[in-house]
C-alpha positions in Angstrom: -21.5 30.6 5.7 -22.9 28.9 2.7 -18.9 28.3 2.3 -18.6 26.5 5.3 -22.1 24.5 4.5 -20.4 23.3 1.2 -17.3 21.7 3.0 -20.0 20.2 5.5 -21.9 19.3 2.4 -19.0 17.4 0.7 -17.7 16.0 3.6 -20.7 13.9 4.2 -21.3 13.2 0.7 -17.5 11.8 0.5 -17.4 10.7 3.9 -15.6 7.2 3.0 -12.7 8.9 1.0 -12.1 11.6 3.3 -12.5 9.9 6.6 -9.3 7.9 6.2 -7.3 11.2 5.4 -8.8 12.9 8.6 -8.3 9.9 10.8 -4.5 10.2 9.3 -4.2 14.2 10.1 -5.5 13.5 13.6 -3.1 10.7 14.6 -0.1 12.5 12.8 -1.2 15.9 15.1 -1.8 13.8 18.6 1.9 11.9 17.7 3.5 15.1 16.9 2.0 17.0 19.9 3.0 14.0 22.3 6.9 13.5 21.2 7.2 17.2 21.2 7.8 17.2 17.3 9.9 14.4 17.2 7.5 12.5 15.1 7.0 14.9 12.4 11.0 15.0 12.0 12.6 14.7 8.5 14.6 11.5 9.7 11.5 10.0 11.5 9.1 10.8 8.6 11.5 9.2 6.2 11.9 6.1 8.7 8.1 5.7 8.4 7.7 5.5 5.2 10.3 3.3 4.4 8.8 0.9 7.3 5.5 1.5 5.3 7.1 0.5 1.9 6.6 -3.4 2.0 3.2 -3.3 4.0 2.0 -0.7 1.3 2.9 -3.1 -1.5 0.6 -5.9 0.1 -2.1 -3.7 0.8 -2.3 -2.7 -2.9 -2.9 -6.4 -3.8 -4.9 -7.4 -1.0 -7.1 -4.4 -1.7 -8.1 -6.2 -5.4 -8.3 -9.4 -3.8 -10.6 -7.9 -1.2 -12.8 -6.0 -3.9 -13.3 -9.3 -5.9 -15.1 -10.7 -2.3 -11.9 -13.4 -1.8 -9.2 -12.9 0.9 -5.5 -14.4 0.7 -3.9 -15.2 4.0 -0.7 -16.7 2.6 0.9 -13.5 1.7 3.1 -12.5 4.6 4.9 -16.1 4.7 4.8 -16.0 0.8 6.7 -12.8 1.0 9.0 -13.9 3.5 9.8 -17.2 2.0 10.5 -15.5 -1.5 13.0 -13.0 0.3 14.6 -16.0 1.9 14.9 -17.1 -2.0 16.3 -14.1 -3.2 18.7 -14.2 -0.6 19.9 -17.8 -1.4 19.9 -16.7 -5.0 22.5 -14.0 -4.4 24.4 -15.4 -1.9 24.8 -19.0 -2.5 23.8 -19.4 -6.2 26.0 -16.5 -7.2 23.0 -14.8 -9.2 23.2 -11.3 -9.9 20.7 -8.7 -8.6 19.2 -8.5 -12.0 18.5 -12.1 -12.3 17.2 -12.7 -8.7 14.8 -10.3 -8.7 12.7 -11.3 -11.9 13.0 -14.4 -10.7 11.1 -13.9 -7.1 9.0 -11.8 -9.1 8.1 -15.0 -11.2 7.9 -17.1 -8.4 5.4 -14.8 -6.6 3.1 -14.8 -9.6 3.3 -18.8 -9.9 2.3 -19.0 -6.2 -0.6 -16.5 -6.8 -1.9 -18.6 -9.6 -1.7 -21.5 -7.8 -3.8 -20.4 -5.1 -6.2 -18.7 -8.0 -6.7 -22.5 -9.1 -7.8 -23.9 -5.7 -10.5 -21.0 -5.7 -11.3 -20.5 -9.2 -11.2 -23.8 -10.8 -11.8 -26.5 -7.4 -14.5 -23.9 -5.9 -12.3 -23.9 -2.5 -13.0 -20.8 -0.2 -10.1 -18.5 -0.5 -9.8 -18.3 3.3 -9.2 -22.3 3.4 -6.9 -22.1 0.1 -4.9 -19.3 1.5 -4.8 -20.6 4.9 -2.8 -24.1 3.4 -0.6 -21.5 1.3 0.1 -19.6 5.2 1.5 -23.0 6.5 3.2 -24.4 3.5 5.1 -21.2 3.1 5.7 -21.0 6.9 7.6 -24.5 6.6 9.3 -23.6 3.4 10.7 -20.5 5.5 12.0 -22.9 7.9 13.2 -25.2 5.4 15.7 -22.7 3.2 16.9 -21.3 6.6 17.4 -24.3 8.3 21.2 -24.4 7.6 22.5 -20.8 8.4 19.0 -19.3 10.4 19.6 -16.0 9.2 21.2 -15.4 5.4 23.3 -11.8 5.6 23.0 -10.3 2.0 26.3 -8.6 1.2 25.2 -7.3 -2.2 25.3 -3.7 -2.1 22.6 -2.9 -4.8 20.3 -5.1 -3.6 20.4 -3.6 0.0 20.2 0.0 -1.8 17.0 -0.8 -2.5 15.3 -0.7 1.4 18.1 1.6 2.2 19.2 3.8 0.0 17.9 7.3 -1.4 17.8 8.8 -4.5 20.9 10.7 -6.1 20.7 14.7 -5.7 21.5 17.1 -8.4 24.7 18.8 -8.0 24.7 21.5 -5.3 25.0 25.2 -6.9 24.4 27.2 -3.7 20.9 27.3 -3.7 19.0 25.4 -0.6 22.5 24.1 1.0 21.6 20.9 2.9 18.4 20.3 1.1 17.8 17.6 -1.1 16.9 19.6 -4.3 15.8 16.6 -6.6 13.3 15.5 -4.2 11.9 18.8 -4.2 12.0 19.0 -8.1 9.9 15.9 -8.1 7.4 16.8 -5.5 6.7 20.1 -7.8 6.2 17.7 -10.7 4.2 15.4 -9.0 1.7 18.4 -7.8 1.4 20.0 -11.7 0.7 16.2 -12.8 -2.3 15.9 -10.3 -3.7 19.4 -10.9 -3.9 18.4 -14.2 -5.0 15.2 -14.2 -7.7 16.1 -11.5 -8.7 19.3 -14.1 -8.8 16.8 -16.8 -11.2 14.1 -14.9 -13.4 17.1 -13.8 -13.9 18.1 -17.3 -14.7 14.5 -18.3 -17.4 14.3 -15.7 -18.9 17.6 -16.9 -19.5 16.3 -20.5 -21.2 13.0 -19.2 -23.2 15.3 -16.7 -21.8 13.5 -13.4 -21.7 15.3 -10.5 -18.5 17.5 -9.4 -17.5 19.6 -6.7 -18.3 23.1 -6.8 -15.5 25.2 -8.3 -14.5 26.9 -5.1 -14.1 23.3 -3.3 -12.8 22.3 -6.2 -9.9 24.5 -5.6 -9.7 24.4 -2.1 -9.1 20.4 -2.4 -6.4 21.0 -5.2 -4.7 23.7 -2.5 -5.1 21.4 0.4 -3.3 18.6 -1.3 -0.9 20.6 -3.1 0.6 21.8 0.1 0.3 18.3 1.6 2.6 16.9 -0.6 5.0 19.7 -1.2 5.0 19.6 2.7 5.8 15.8 2.7 8.7 16.4 0.0 9.9 19.5 2.1 10.6 17.5 5.2 11.9 14.3 3.2 14.0 16.9 1.5 15.6 17.8 4.7 17.0 14.7 5.6 18.3 12.4 2.7 15.1 13.0 0.4 13.0 10.2 -1.4 14.3 6.5 -0.6 14.2 4.1 -3.4 11.5 2.6 -1.5 8.7 5.0 -1.7 9.6 5.7 -5.0 8.6 1.7 -6.0 5.9 2.2 -3.8 4.8 5.3 -5.7 5.4 3.3 -9.1 3.4 0.5 -7.9 0.4 2.7 -6.7 0.5 4.9 -10.3 0.3 1.7 -12.3 -2.5 0.0 -10.1 -4.6 3.2 -9.6 -4.1 3.7 -13.6 -5.3 -0.1 -14.1 -8.4 0.1 -11.7 -9.7 3.5 -12.9 -8.8 3.9 -16.6 -9.0 0.6 -18.0 -11.3 -2.2 -19.1 -9.7 -4.8 -16.6 -10.1 -2.5 -13.9 -13.9 -2.0 -14.1 -14.5 -5.8 -14.9 -12.3 -6.5 -11.2 -15.0 -4.0 -9.6 -18.0 -5.3 -11.4 -17.0 -8.8 -10.0 -17.0 -7.1 -6.6 -20.4 -5.5 -7.0 -22.0 -8.7 -8.2 -20.5 -11.6 -9.4 -23.4 -13.3 -11.2 -24.6 -10.4 -12.8 -20.8 -9.7 -14.0 -20.8 -13.3 -15.7 -23.9 -12.9 -17.3 -22.5 -10.0 -18.9 -20.0 -11.8 -20.7 -17.2 -11.0 -17.6 -15.0 -14.4 -17.2 -14.7 -14.4 -13.4 -12.5 -17.5 -13.5 -9.9 -15.2 -15.5 -9.9 -12.1 -13.2 -9.7 -14.3 -10.3 -6.5 -15.9 -11.5 -5.4 -11.8 -12.4 -5.9 -10.7 -9.2 -4.2 -13.6 -7.2 -1.6 -13.7 -9.6 -1.2 -10.0 -9.0 -1.1 -10.7 -5.3 1.2 -13.3 -5.5 4.0 -11.4 -7.6 3.1 -8.2 -4.9 4.0 -10.2 -2.2 7.3 -11.2 -4.0 8.2 -7.3 -4.1 7.4 -6.8 -0.4 9.6 -9.9 0.4 12.4 -7.9 -1.5 11.9 -4.8 0.1 11.9 -6.0 3.7 14.7 -8.4 3.1 16.5 -5.5 1.4 15.9 -3.0 4.3 17.0 -5.9 6.7 19.9 -6.7 4.3 19.2 -10.4 5.5 16.5 -13.1 5.4 15.2 -14.2 8.7 13.3 -17.2 9.8 10.4 -15.0 11.4 10.3 -12.7 7.9 6.6 -12.2 7.0 5.2 -13.0 10.3 1.6 -10.8 10.5 2.5 -9.1 7.1 -0.8 -10.8 5.9 -2.8 -9.3 8.8 -1.2 -5.9 8.4 -2.2 -5.6 4.9 -5.7 -6.6 5.4 -6.2 -4.0 8.1 -4.5 -1.5 6.0 -6.7 -2.5 3.1 -9.9 -1.8 5.2 -8.6 1.2 7.4 -8.0 2.7 3.9 -11.6 1.9 2.5 -12.0 -1.1 1.2 -15.6 -2.7 2.0 -15.7 -6.0 3.5 -18.8 -6.4 1.4 -16.5 -6.3 -1.6 -16.7 -3.7 -5.0 -15.6 -0.9 -2.9 -11.9 0.4 -2.4 -9.4 2.6 -3.8 -5.6 1.8 -4.4 -4.7 5.1 -2.9 -7.3 4.6 0.0 -4.7 1.2 0.7 -2.1 3.2 1.1 -3.6 5.7 3.4 -4.5 2.9 5.8 -1.1 1.5 5.7 0.4 4.9 6.6 -2.7 5.1 9.2 -1.3 1.6 10.8 2.3 2.0 10.7 1.8 5.8 11.9 0.2 4.2 14.6 3.0 2.1 15.5 5.9 4.5 15.5 4.2 7.0 17.2 3.3 4.6 20.1 7.0 3.0 20.0 8.1 6.7 20.1 6.2 7.3 23.1 7.6 3.9 24.6 4.1 2.2 24.8 4.0 -1.1 25.7 3.8 -3.5 22.6 0.6 -5.4 24.4 -1.2 -2.0 24.2 0.0 -1.4 20.8 -1.7 -4.6 19.5 -4.7 -3.5 21.1 -5.0 0.1 19.7 -4.3 -1.2 16.5 -6.8 -3.8 16.9 -9.6 -1.0 18.0 -8.9 1.2 15.0 -9.5 -2.2 12.4 -12.7 -2.6 14.0 -14.0 1.4 14.0 -13.0 0.9 10.4 -15.0 -1.9 9.6 -17.8 0.0 11.6 -17.3 2.8 9.6 -17.9 0.9 6.5 -20.9 -1.1 7.7 -22.4 2.3 8.5 -21.9 4.5 5.5 -23.1 1.3 3.4 -26.3 1.1 5.5 -27.2 4.7 4.9 -26.4 5.0 1.5 -23.2 7.1 1.5 
């Protein structure tokens, strides 16, 4: 009984962090049952993760923007526009892929800095500044695709980013038909995660911070390890890890490190918690707004690359509603509407929740009108959950 009480206590204390995982588990279980196992098949899970990639990248950047109490509505069409620029650079300008991608990433940073200038220097509300960007980039997409409409990208290396998979090690007769390198990477990830969690627990104990009881800590490690291994096993049964998933994991790793282990990350959360107090403490709020929006612009460019690579083309409608999906993913992932609260890993789970809903309902043949209503209801539920947990101090 004490073990059950400990589980209940831990969940109640960390309800904001664990709630999204519980929601994702329930959604996936329901769709697995309703689709008679098709949802959880290797092919569909691989497809789901690839579909989530370009939104997950945007959600990472949007998380930091919301944490500092701002919003960026321009990211969707900025991603679509820069995806089109990448296509034009390779098709019309004959630039190699290793030049085209850094070019659009740089343009993304400049676009983000332009929004930051309006917000930080001109004191224009971010909603209005980014809405102007939304209109400008929407027009820019139409302008650059006016002649051809859809720009086909014939570059195999570029298209592999959104459709290719990492190579496997040579087959030595062990586990035939299974992508063994994916399994090895999954095991390495589990080992690194366990080491990181143990070190983090020791650091908290040194400073006398609250930590989970040992039995709960071990249970958490076992659960997460089994989850990671299960996902890698499912992926290994198809083609293994895609390059899209690898890119998303790298982005999440870098941004998680920045937000949790660096002074820059602490300053970002300090601004979100109380901008005035942060300014009085010597934190340059303006500079950090430039950093956050510049980062958002770069991730928008990366999202555009992932999307155009997946479609192997650039279209006039690319980027439509991307910004709303990213904002929804951030809120569902635990970012507070009041700012100052939110994790990078949470935004990824939020993106998976939203894309799992779309994927599962598509498999069930549910009408698109009902899909939008369901996703809207989930977003409202996430914001209500945020308000409720803040008001109760949890």
